[in-house]
BATORZA-833958 format. One record per residue (C-alpha): x, y, z; residue in one letter. Coordinates in Angstrom, 1 decimal, decimal comma. Layout:
<sites>
SITE|X|Y|Z|a
...
</sites>
This chain:
<sites>
SITE|10,9|14,3|-39,2|m
SITE|10,9|13,3|-36,0|q
SITE|12,2|10,3|-34,8|t
SITE|12,4|8,1|-31,2|m
SITE|15,3|9,1|-28,7|s
SITE|17,9|6,7|-27,7|r
SITE|16,0|6,0|-23,9|a
SITE|13,0|5,0|-26,3|e
SITE|14,5|3,0|-29,3|r
SITE|16,2|1,1|-25,6|a
SITE|12,8|-0,9|-24,7|g
SITE|13,2|-2,5|-29,2|l
SITE|15,2|-4,6|-29,5|s
SITE|17,1|-3,6|-33,1|d
SITE|18,6|-7,1|-33,6|s
SITE|16,7|-9,9|-34,4|k
SITE|18,3|-12,7|-31,6|e
SITE|17,8|-10,8|-29,0|r
SITE|14,3|-12,3|-28,8|l
SITE|13,1|-16,0|-30,1|p
SITE|11,0|-16,3|-33,9|r
SITE|7,5|-17,0|-33,0|l
SITE|5,5|-19,2|-34,7|t
SITE|1,9|-19,9|-33,4|k
SITE|2,7|-23,8|-31,7|e
SITE|5,0|-21,4|-29,5|k
SITE|2,8|-18,4|-28,3|i
SITE|0,5|-21,0|-27,4|k
SITE|3,4|-22,8|-25,2|s
SITE|4,5|-19,9|-23,6|l
SITE|1,1|-18,4|-22,7|l
SITE|0,2|-22,3|-21,0|a
SITE|3,5|-22,4|-18,9|a
SITE|1,8|-19,4|-17,3|r
SITE|-0,5|-22,1|-16,1|f
SITE|1,8|-24,8|-15,5|s
SITE|-1,1|-25,8|-13,6|e
SITE|-3,6|-25,7|-15,0|g
SITE|-7,1|-23,9|-15,3|f
SITE|-8,4|-23,0|-11,9|k
SITE|-12,3|-23,4|-12,7|k
SITE|-15,5|-21,8|-10,7|l
SITE|-15,4|-25,7|-9,0|k
SITE|-12,5|-25,6|-8,0|d
SITE|-13,3|-21,9|-5,3|i
SITE|-13,2|-23,4|-2,0|p
SITE|-15,1|-23,3|1,2|d
SITE|-15,3|-19,1|2,3|p
SITE|-15,3|-21,2|6,3|f
SITE|-11,5|-21,8|4,6|e
SITE|-10,7|-18,4|5,7|l
SITE|-9,7|-18,0|9,3|h
SITE|-12,6|-16,2|11,7|d
SITE|-15,6|-17,4|8,6|m
SITE|-17,5|-19,2|11,0|k
SITE|-17,6|-17,1|13,7|r
SITE|-18,5|-13,7|11,3|a
SITE|-21,2|-15,6|9,4|a
SITE|-23,1|-17,1|13,0|d
SITE|-22,8|-13,4|14,7|r
SITE|-24,4|-12,1|11,5|i
SITE|-27,4|-14,8|11,9|v
SITE|-27,7|-15,2|14,9|r
SITE|-28,3|-11,3|14,7|a
SITE|-30,6|-11,3|11,5|i
SITE|-32,3|-14,0|14,2|r
SITE|-32,6|-11,7|16,9|d
SITE|-33,2|-8,3|14,9|k
SITE|-30,7|-6,7|15,3|e
SITE|-29,6|-3,6|13,7|r
SITE|-26,7|-3,9|10,8|i
SITE|-24,3|-1,1|9,4|v
SITE|-22,1|-2,6|5,9|v
SITE|-19,3|-0,5|6,4|v
SITE|-17,9|0,1|2,5|g
SITE|-14,9|2,0|0,7|d
SITE|-15,1|4,9|-1,5|y
SITE|-12,6|3,3|-4,4|d
SITE|-14,3|0,6|-7,0|v
SITE|-13,5|-2,6|-5,0|d
SITE|-15,3|-0,9|-1,4|g
SITE|-17,8|0,8|-3,6|v
SITE|-18,8|-3,3|-5,1|v
SITE|-18,5|-5,0|-1,1|s
SITE|-20,8|-2,4|-0,3|a
SITE|-23,4|-3,5|-3,0|a
SITE|-22,5|-7,0|-3,0|i
SITE|-23,5|-7,1|0,8|m
SITE|-26,5|-4,6|0,4|e
SITE|-28,1|-7,0|-2,6|e
SITE|-27,5|-9,5|-0,2|f
SITE|-29,3|-8,6|2,8|f
SITE|-32,4|-7,2|0,1|e
SITE|-32,5|-10,7|-1,3|l
SITE|-33,1|-11,8|2,3|i
SITE|-34,8|-9,4|3,5|g
SITE|-33,3|-7,9|6,1|y
SITE|-33,0|-4,4|6,8|p
SITE|-29,7|-2,9|6,6|v
SITE|-27,5|0,3|6,3|d
SITE|-25,3|0,3|3,6|t
SITE|-22,4|3,3|4,3|i
SITE|-19,3|4,9|2,4|i
SITE|-17,2|7,1|4,3|p
SITE|-16,8|10,5|2,0|n
SITE|-12,9|11,1|1,8|r
SITE|-12,6|14,3|2,3|f
SITE|-15,7|14,2|5,8|k
SITE|-15,0|11,2|6,9|d
SITE|-11,5|10,0|5,8|g
SITE|-11,0|6,5|5,2|y
SITE|-12,9|3,5|6,3|g
SITE|-14,4|3,3|9,5|i
SITE|-13,3|5,7|12,1|s
SITE|-13,6|7,1|14,7|s
SITE|-15,3|10,3|13,3|g
SITE|-17,6|7,7|11,7|l
SITE|-18,3|5,7|14,1|l
SITE|-20,4|9,5|16,0|e
SITE|-22,9|8,5|12,7|k
SITE|-23,5|5,6|13,5|i
SITE|-26,0|3,6|16,0|e
SITE|-25,8|-0,4|15,5|a
SITE|-25,3|-3,4|16,8|d
SITE|-23,4|-4,6|14,9|l
SITE|-21,6|-3,3|12,0|i
SITE|-19,5|-5,3|8,7|i
SITE|-16,7|-3,2|7,2|t
SITE|-15,7|-4,4|3,8|v
SITE|-12,7|-3,8|1,9|d
SITE|-11,2|-1,9|4,7|n
SITE|-10,7|-1,8|8,7|g
SITE|-7,4|-3,6|9,0|i
SITE|-6,1|-1,1|10,1|t
SITE|-9,4|0,6|12,2|a
SITE|-7,9|-0,3|16,2|f
SITE|-8,9|2,9|17,1|e
SITE|-12,4|2,7|16,2|a
SITE|-12,7|-1,3|17,4|a
SITE|-11,9|0,4|21,0|n
SITE|-14,8|2,3|20,2|e
SITE|-16,6|0,2|19,0|c
SITE|-15,9|-2,3|22,1|k
SITE|-16,4|0,4|24,7|s
SITE|-20,4|1,4|23,0|r
SITE|-21,4|-2,4|23,2|g
SITE|-20,9|-2,8|19,4|i
SITE|-19,7|-5,8|18,5|d
SITE|-17,2|-5,1|14,6|l
SITE|-16,3|-7,5|12,2|i
SITE|-13,9|-6,4|10,3|i
SITE|-13,5|-7,9|6,5|t
SITE|-10,6|-6,7|4,4|d
SITE|-7,6|-8,3|2,3|h
SITE|-4,9|-4,6|3,2|h
SITE|-1,5|-6,2|4,2|t
SITE|-1,8|-7,2|8,0|v
SITE|1,2|-5,1|9,3|a
SITE|1,5|-5,4|12,9|r
SITE|-1,5|-7,3|14,2|g
SITE|-5,4|-6,8|13,9|v
SITE|-7,5|-4,9|15,7|p
SITE|-10,0|-6,4|19,3|d
SITE|-13,1|-7,4|16,6|a
SITE|-15,6|-9,8|18,0|y
SITE|-14,4|-11,0|14,1|a
SITE|-11,2|-10,4|11,3|v
SITE|-11,9|-11,8|8,2|v
SITE|-8,3|-10,9|5,8|n
SITE|-6,7|-13,8|4,0|p
SITE|-4,0|-12,0|4,4|k
SITE|-3,6|-13,3|8,3|k
SITE|-0,6|-14,5|9,8|r
SITE|-3,6|-17,0|10,9|e
SITE|-5,2|-17,8|8,0|c
SITE|-4,2|-20,8|5,6|s
SITE|-6,2|-19,5|2,8|f
SITE|-4,9|-21,3|-0,5|a
SITE|-5,5|-17,9|-2,0|y
SITE|-5,0|-15,1|-0,2|p
SITE|-4,2|-12,9|-3,4|e
SITE|-7,9|-12,0|-3,3|i
SITE|-9,6|-7,9|-3,6|c
SITE|-12,3|-6,9|-0,7|g
SITE|-15,2|-7,9|-3,1|a
SITE|-14,5|-11,6|-3,2|q
SITE|-13,5|-11,5|0,8|v
SITE|-17,3|-10,0|1,1|a
SITE|-18,7|-12,4|-1,6|w
SITE|-17,3|-15,3|0,5|f
SITE|-19,1|-14,2|3,4|l
SITE|-22,0|-13,5|1,5|v
SITE|-21,4|-17,3|0,4|g
SITE|-21,2|-18,8|4,5|a
SITE|-24,4|-16,9|5,3|l
SITE|-26,0|-18,5|2,2|k
SITE|-25,3|-22,0|4,3|i
SITE|-25,6|-20,8|7,5|r
SITE|-29,4|-19,5|6,9|l
SITE|-29,8|-22,5|4,9|g
SITE|-31,4|-20,3|1,7|i
SITE|-31,5|-22,1|-1,9|d
SITE|-28,9|-18,9|-3,8|l
SITE|-26,8|-18,9|-6,7|s
SITE|-23,5|-17,6|-5,8|m
SITE|-22,8|-16,8|-9,6|s
SITE|-26,0|-13,7|-9,4|r
SITE|-22,9|-11,2|-8,5|f
SITE|-19,5|-12,5|-10,7|l
SITE|-20,9|-9,5|-12,9|d
SITE|-19,9|-6,9|-10,0|l
SITE|-17,4|-9,5|-8,5|l
SITE|-15,1|-9,2|-12,6|a
SITE|-15,5|-5,3|-11,5|l
SITE|-13,8|-5,4|-8,3|a
SITE|-11,3|-8,0|-9,3|i
SITE|-10,3|-6,2|-12,7|v
SITE|-10,3|-2,5|-11,3|a
SITE|-8,1|-3,3|-7,9|d
SITE|-5,4|-5,2|-10,1|v
SITE|-5,8|-8,9|-8,6|m
SITE|-4,0|-10,8|-10,1|p
SITE|-5,5|-13,0|-13,3|l
SITE|-4,6|-16,5|-12,5|v
SITE|-5,6|-19,4|-10,1|s
SITE|-9,5|-18,5|-8,6|i
SITE|-9,4|-15,3|-9,9|n
SITE|-9,3|-16,4|-13,9|r
SITE|-12,0|-18,2|-14,1|p
SITE|-14,4|-15,8|-11,6|l
SITE|-13,6|-12,8|-14,3|v
SITE|-14,2|-14,8|-16,9|q
SITE|-17,5|-15,9|-16,2|r
SITE|-18,3|-12,6|-14,9|g
SITE|-16,9|-10,2|-17,9|l
SITE|-19,2|-12,6|-20,2|a
SITE|-22,1|-11,8|-17,9|m
SITE|-21,4|-8,7|-18,1|i
SITE|-21,2|-8,1|-21,7|s
SITE|-25,3|-9,4|-21,2|v
SITE|-26,5|-8,8|-17,4|s
SITE|-29,5|-7,5|-17,3|r
SITE|-28,7|-5,3|-14,6|r
SITE|-29,2|-2,1|-15,1|p
SITE|-26,0|-0,2|-14,1|a
SITE|-24,2|-2,9|-17,6|f
SITE|-27,1|-2,3|-19,8|e
SITE|-26,1|1,4|-19,3|a
SITE|-23,1|1,0|-19,8|a
SITE|-23,1|-1,2|-22,6|r
SITE|-25,3|1,7|-24,3|a
SITE|-22,9|4,7|-23,4|y
SITE|-19,8|3,0|-24,0|l
SITE|-21,4|1,1|-27,3|g
SITE|-19,9|-1,5|-26,3|k
SITE|-21,6|-5,5|-27,1|s
SITE|-19,3|-7,8|-25,5|s
SITE|-16,4|-6,1|-22,5|f
SITE|-12,3|-7,4|-21,4|a
SITE|-10,6|-7,0|-18,8|s
SITE|-9,3|-4,0|-20,6|m
SITE|-12,7|-1,9|-20,9|d
SITE|-13,2|-2,6|-16,8|i
SITE|-9,9|-0,6|-17,0|g
SITE|-9,9|1,7|-19,0|f
SITE|-14,0|2,9|-19,0|a
SITE|-16,1|1,3|-16,4|v
SITE|-13,0|1,1|-13,7|a
SITE|-12,3|4,8|-13,7|p
SITE|-16,4|6,3|-14,0|r
SITE|-17,0|4,9|-10,7|i
SITE|-14,3|5,8|-8,9|n
SITE|-14,3|9,6|-9,5|s
SITE|-18,1|9,8|-7,1|a
SITE|-15,3|8,8|-4,9|g
SITE|-12,5|10,5|-6,4|r
SITE|-14,6|13,6|-6,8|m
SITE|-17,9|14,3|-4,3|a
SITE|-18,9|11,1|-2,7|d
SITE|-18,7|7,5|-3,9|a
SITE|-22,5|6,8|-2,3|t
SITE|-23,6|7,7|-6,3|e
SITE|-21,1|5,1|-7,0|a
SITE|-23,2|2,7|-5,2|l
SITE|-27,0|4,3|-6,5|k
SITE|-25,5|3,6|-9,9|f
SITE|-24,1|0,2|-9,4|l
SITE|-28,1|-0,8|-7,9|r
SITE|-29,8|0,6|-10,2|s
SITE|-33,6|-0,3|-10,3|k
SITE|-33,7|0,5|-14,2|n
SITE|-32,7|1,8|-17,1|l
SITE|-34,0|5,1|-17,5|s
SITE|-32,5|5,5|-13,8|e
SITE|-29,5|4,0|-14,4|a
SITE|-28,8|6,5|-17,6|s
SITE|-29,0|9,8|-15,4|r
SITE|-26,7|8,2|-13,2|r
SITE|-23,9|6,9|-15,8|w
SITE|-24,0|10,9|-16,8|l
SITE|-23,1|12,0|-13,2|r
SITE|-20,6|9,8|-13,5|l
SITE|-19,1|10,6|-16,8|e
SITE|-19,6|14,3|-16,0|e
SITE|-17,9|14,0|-12,3|l
SITE|-15,3|11,9|-14,9|n
SITE|-14,2|14,9|-16,7|r
SITE|-14,0|17,2|-13,7|m
SITE|-11,8|14,2|-12,4|r
SITE|-9,6|14,3|-15,6|r
SITE|-9,4|18,2|-15,5|a
SITE|-8,3|18,4|-12,1|t
SITE|-5,3|15,6|-11,9|e
SITE|-4,1|16,6|-15,6|a
SITE|-3,5|20,8|-13,7|e
SITE|-1,7|18,4|-10,2|a
SITE|0,3|16,4|-12,2|t
SITE|1,6|19,4|-15,0|e
SITE|2,4|21,2|-11,1|e
SITE|3,9|17,6|-9,0|a
SITE|6,6|16,6|-12,8|i
SITE|7,6|20,6|-11,8|a
SITE|8,5|20,0|-7,8|m
SITE|9,7|16,7|-8,1|a
SITE|13,2|15,8|-7,5|d
SITE|14,7|13,1|-10,7|p
SITE|17,8|12,1|-8,8|d
SITE|15,6|10,6|-5,6|a
SITE|14,9|7,5|-5,2|p
SITE|12,0|8,2|-4,0|v
SITE|9,3|10,9|-5,6|i
SITE|7,5|13,0|-2,2|v
SITE|5,4|15,5|-3,3|v
SITE|3,6|17,8|-1,4|a
SITE|0,8|20,8|-1,8|k
SITE|-1,8|22,9|-0,8|e
SITE|-4,2|22,8|-2,4|g
SITE|-4,6|19,9|-4,9|w
SITE|-7,2|18,0|-4,7|h
SITE|-6,9|14,8|-2,2|e
SITE|-9,4|12,8|-4,9|g
SITE|-6,5|12,6|-7,3|v
SITE|-3,2|12,3|-6,4|v
SITE|-3,0|8,4|-5,9|g
SITE|-3,6|9,2|-10,1|i
SITE|-1,0|11,8|-10,5|v
SITE|1,6|9,6|-8,2|a
SITE|1,0|6,4|-10,6|s
SITE|2,2|9,6|-13,6|r
SITE|5,5|10,2|-11,2|l
SITE|5,8|6,5|-10,8|a
SITE|5,3|5,9|-15,1|e
SITE|7,1|9,1|-15,7|r
SITE|10,5|9,1|-13,6|f
SITE|10,7|5,3|-13,1|g
SITE|10,5|5,8|-9,3|k
SITE|8,3|5,0|-6,3|p
SITE|6,5|8,3|-5,8|s
SITE|4,5|9,8|-3,1|i
SITE|2,1|12,6|-4,2|v
SITE|0,5|14,8|-0,9|l
SITE|-2,4|17,4|-0,2|s
SITE|-1,8|19,3|2,8|i
SITE|-4,7|20,8|4,4|q
SITE|-3,7|22,8|7,5|g
SITE|-1,0|20,7|9,2|g
SITE|-1,3|18,4|7,7|r
SITE|-0,9|15,9|5,1|a
SITE|-2,6|13,2|3,0|k
SITE|-1,7|11,1|-0,1|g
SITE|-1,1|8,1|-1,6|s
SITE|1,9|6,5|-3,3|g
SITE|2,7|4,1|-6,3|r
SITE|5,9|1,5|-6,6|s
SITE|7,8|0,6|-9,0|v
SITE|8,5|-2,8|-10,7|g
SITE|9,6|-5,2|-7,7|e
SITE|9,3|-2,6|-4,7|v
SITE|7,9|-3,0|-2,3|d
SITE|6,3|0,6|-1,6|l
SITE|4,2|-1,3|1,9|f
SITE|7,8|-2,0|3,7|a
SITE|8,7|1,4|2,7|l
SITE|6,4|2,5|4,3|l
SITE|6,6|0,6|7,4|q
SITE|10,2|1,3|7,5|s
SITE|9,5|4,9|8,6|c
SITE|6,3|4,1|10,4|e
SITE|8,1|7,0|12,8|k
SITE|7,5|9,7|10,3|y
SITE|3,6|9,2|9,4|l
SITE|0,0|9,6|11,6|l
SITE|-1,2|6,5|9,4|g
SITE|-1,0|4,3|6,6|f
SITE|-2,7|0,9|4,9|g
SITE|-2,6|-0,6|1,3|g
SITE|0,4|-3,5|-0,3|h
SITE|3,2|-3,2|-1,8|k
SITE|2,3|-1,4|-5,5|m
SITE|-0,3|1,3|-3,9|a
SITE|-0,4|2,8|-0,8|a
SITE|-2,3|5,8|1,6|g
SITE|-0,7|7,9|3,9|l
SITE|-1,2|10,9|6,2|a
SITE|1,8|12,9|7,7|v
SITE|2,9|16,2|10,0|s
SITE|3,5|18,5|7,1|v
SITE|6,4|19,5|9,9|d
SITE|7,7|15,7|9,5|s
SITE|7,4|15,9|5,2|i
SITE|10,8|17,1|4,6|d
SITE|12,3|14,5|7,8|l
SITE|9,8|11,5|5,9|f
SITE|10,7|12,4|2,6|r
SITE|14,6|11,8|3,9|k
SITE|14,3|8,8|5,3|e
SITE|12,2|6,8|3,0|i
SITE|15,0|8,2|0,6|c
SITE|17,4|6,2|2,2|a
SITE|16,4|3,4|2,8|v
SITE|15,3|3,4|-1,2|a
SITE|18,8|3,7|-1,8|a
SITE|19,7|0,3|-0,2|k
SITE|17,2|-1,3|-2,5|i
SITE|18,8|-2,8|-5,3|d
SITE|18,4|-0,6|-8,4|p
SITE|17,1|-3,8|-10,6|s
SITE|14,5|-4,3|-8,4|h
SITE|13,5|-0,4|-9,5|f
SITE|12,5|-1,5|-13,2|v
SITE|9,3|-2,3|-14,9|s
SITE|10,4|-5,4|-16,8|a
SITE|9,7|-4,2|-20,4|d
SITE|8,5|-8,1|-21,6|r
SITE|8,3|-8,4|-25,4|i
SITE|7,1|-12,4|-26,1|m
SITE|9,4|-12,3|-29,5|g
SITE|9,5|-10,7|-32,8|e
SITE|6,4|-11,8|-35,0|l
SITE|6,1|-12,9|-38,4|p
SITE|3,3|-10,8|-40,7|l
SITE|2,3|-14,7|-41,7|y
SITE|1,9|-15,3|-38,6|e
SITE|-0,7|-13,7|-37,4|i
SITE|-4,8|-15,0|-38,7|d
SITE|-7,9|-15,8|-37,0|w
SITE|-6,6|-19,2|-35,6|e
SITE|-3,2|-17,4|-33,6|l
SITE|-6,2|-14,2|-32,3|m
SITE|-8,1|-18,2|-31,1|e
SITE|-5,4|-18,9|-29,8|i
SITE|-4,9|-15,9|-27,5|l
SITE|-8,7|-15,6|-27,1|q
SITE|-7,9|-18,7|-24,6|s
SITE|-5,6|-17,6|-22,4|y
SITE|-7,9|-14,4|-21,6|e
SITE|-8,4|-12,9|-19,0|p
SITE|-5,6|-10,8|-19,5|y
SITE|-3,8|-8,7|-16,6|g
SITE|-2,1|-8,9|-13,9|e
SITE|-0,3|-11,5|-13,2|a
SITE|-1,4|-12,6|-17,1|n
SITE|0,2|-9,9|-19,5|d
SITE|-1,4|-9,8|-22,7|r
SITE|0,9|-10,9|-25,1|p
SITE|3,2|-8,1|-26,9|r
SITE|5,2|-8,6|-30,1|f
SITE|7,8|-7,0|-31,9|q
SITE|6,8|-6,6|-35,6|i
SITE|10,1|-5,4|-37,9|s
SITE|10,9|-4,3|-41,1|g
SITE|7,7|-3,3|-41,6|v
SITE|6,5|-0,4|-44,9|r
SITE|4,1|2,2|-44,7|v
SITE|1,5|0,9|-47,0|l
SITE|-1,4|3,5|-45,4|e
SITE|-1,3|6,5|-43,3|v
SITE|-4,7|8,3|-42,0|r
SITE|-5,0|10,8|-38,2|r
SITE|-8,0|9,9|-36,0|l
SITE|-9,3|11,9|-33,7|g
SITE|-10,4|16,1|-33,2|a
SITE|-6,9|16,9|-32,9|q
SITE|-5,6|14,2|-35,3|g
SITE|-3,4|13,1|-32,3|n
SITE|-3,9|9,2|-33,0|h
SITE|-2,1|7,6|-35,8|l
SITE|-3,8|4,1|-38,1|k
SITE|-1,4|2,6|-40,5|l
SITE|-2,0|0,1|-42,9|l
SITE|1,9|-2,4|-42,7|v
SITE|2,7|-4,7|-45,1|g
SITE|5,7|-6,7|-45,3|d
SITE|5,4|-7,2|-49,3|g
SITE|2,5|-10,3|-49,5|r
SITE|0,7|-9,8|-45,5|n
SITE|-1,0|-6,9|-44,4|t
SITE|-2,0|-5,8|-40,7|l
SITE|-3,9|-2,9|-39,6|e
SITE|-2,3|-1,1|-37,0|a
SITE|-3,0|1,6|-34,2|i
SITE|-1,1|4,5|-31,6|r
SITE|-2,8|6,9|-29,6|f
SITE|-1,2|9,6|-29,1|g
SITE|2,0|10,1|-31,1|f
SITE|1,8|13,4|-32,9|d
SITE|5,4|12,6|-34,9|k
SITE|5,2|11,9|-38,8|e
SITE|5,0|8,7|-40,3|v
SITE|5,1|8,8|-44,6|r
SITE|4,3|6,3|-46,7|k
SITE|6,5|3,8|-47,4|g
SITE|8,7|4,1|-44,5|e
SITE|9,9|1,1|-42,8|i
SITE|9,4|0,7|-39,0|l
SITE|9,0|-1,7|-36,3|t
SITE|6,6|-1,3|-34,3|m
SITE|5,7|-3,0|-30,1|v
SITE|2,1|-4,1|-29,1|g
SITE|-0,6|-6,1|-28,6|s
SITE|-3,5|-7,9|-31,1|l
SITE|-7,0|-6,9|-30,5|q
SITE|-10,1|-8,1|-33,2|i
SITE|-11,1|-4,3|-34,2|n
SITE|-15,6|-4,0|-34,4|e
SITE|-16,8|-1,5|-36,4|f
SITE|-19,8|-1,9|-38,6|n
SITE|-20,2|-4,7|-38,8|e
SITE|-16,8|-5,6|-39,8|r
SITE|-14,0|-7,7|-37,6|r
SITE|-9,9|-7,1|-38,6|s
SITE|-6,8|-8,3|-36,9|i
SITE|-5,0|-5,1|-35,5|q
SITE|-2,4|-4,2|-34,3|m
SITE|-2,6|-1,6|-30,8|l
SITE|1,2|-0,5|-30,7|v
SITE|2,2|1,8|-28,1|d
SITE|5,7|1,8|-29,5|k
SITE|7,3|2,9|-33,0|i
SITE|10,9|3,2|-34,2|v
SITE|11,9|4,2|-37,9|f
SITE|14,5|2,6|-39,4|k
</sites>
């Protein structure tokens, strides 16, 4: 029988003294401490005009509507950018004003609003959503052509802002907005709120919250402060939404209710696959489907693209791992022919495997383009800033970024970023393996599940609680999945029992063995039967 390696064991506590022994009251207290200022409610969401330049942006759009000017909305090819575009498009449809919506093609147009994209646009006013904060050249071109450019974005501001008519970004130095950690779709939603006020129309802003929750979770925004009630209400809406896209998602995923985990692992990857493998406009059309028949057809297309994405990603990941230098403080790999749409996911896989910031570049001609992902507390955006002289361009934030570099500069860039990263405190590279404490089986009941549910949604900055359960005996063992690579257990302590499931576990487990497990608790619904189940991510044999 195979057992865990010493490295794998490091994440588990063999001594119960190392972890606090938990009770339901202790768990409730620990969760409440995450929200020391209390829970924000939807009524606490600030006025959209608290965002710097929002008044100028809204007034310009209202003038364009009244003067019947040509308006073009430019989005982005990830979930956040697609949802941002969907919210804007829906708003203009509701007020009966025609606009053109463009989502750049990753392979033909590159990221965001660019000079190349501008060649295809005839407009009096361009509004970007979830992009534009680095569009200096495009802003100058707009000015020379007499096009007013309004930028709405949320990405980190590296060196000032483009010379646009208005720039709405909560991370601007001039912006004193109380909640800067919001996604691009939220900035677009606030813009719609400002337009509603300026136009004096009767419009419920809550109608967009199902879309908004999708973007907030997919873009890994912290699920605290105002993000929490927005996602909480949005997830509830998705579960009953008459929006054809979500009706199709519920039907094909076989789910009647949605948690943030369902968005992150089931819905978002399918929507992202369009921009990664083909054209994100397909994802926009799915979200904007007019009926269930159309939504179903478009969902199946996203399924097909997602399968292609997984196969392409697996091949590139295997090659990237073989090329990586495990001793380097930052993993930087580059190869001609890697699919540009999966390099970000491959970077995530490398970061997880090596525990280091990882950058994956796809070479085409004399230019390499790619994505990076960070770990722990290492600020990837700051690392890229320190190496800016070797880059053709970059953008993003602390944990994820996109970049371009000439092929001739890759080795110099790798050497420089590794030299800078080598000076960072090693503790910053360590991702906290947060285990709330040791949980006795007798504390696991429906009252505990109610406590856990009351602090949902879980996600970034509000991690789903993970517990350690020690010294339980295996009472039943079942293998699940086509390859039998998933493990379902019934464990007990002599008085109490618990169902547990571990995905992707090929080690042998025998009835009667004593285990220690780490994982989170969830409610499993099957054939109208509800049970409490542990979703296990680590197992160690006694």
